[in-house]
N, C-alpha and C positions, 0 to 999 in steps of 0.2 A: 756748566753754563751759569753764569751769575746774572741775576735780574736786577734792574735798577728800580728800586721802590721809591725813589725821591720824587717821582712824578705822580705818585698815587695820591689823589686828593683826600681820600677817606681811609683811615685806619681804625678798625674796631678791635678792641680787646674784650673778649668774652670771658668774664671771670666766673668762678663758681665751679660746680661739678659738671664736667663735660665728659660724656661717654664716647671716647674715640673709637670704640668698637662698632659704632653705628656706621662708620665709613663715610665717604664723601657725600653720598646721597642723604644720609641721616643728618649730617652736619648742615647741609644745604637746606633741608627741611626745617631744622632748628632756627637758622637765620631768617628764613621767610616767615615762619609762623610765630616765633617768639618775639622777634624784633621788627617785624613788618618791613624788612629790607629786601631789596632785589639783589640777589647774589651775583647778577651779571653786570651790576654797576661797576664803575671803575673804583674798586675798593679792595682792601686787604683785611682779612679776618684772621685774628690770632686767638687761639683757644688755650686757656690755662687749665691744667689738669692737676689733680692731686697725685702725688707719687704713692705707689703701692709699697707697703712695707711687708717684706716676707718674713 
């Protein structure tokens, strides 16, 4: 299923270190506390992460 993101009015790119191991609840908390944004608004949040080198 492909989603059409052309109708999304707000797209946020969260740069910096993001711990994706926090899961969806942790990322939602990050959005609400750090950026004072409502995650239920019509928006798309993209998180940038650093690649781990083994």
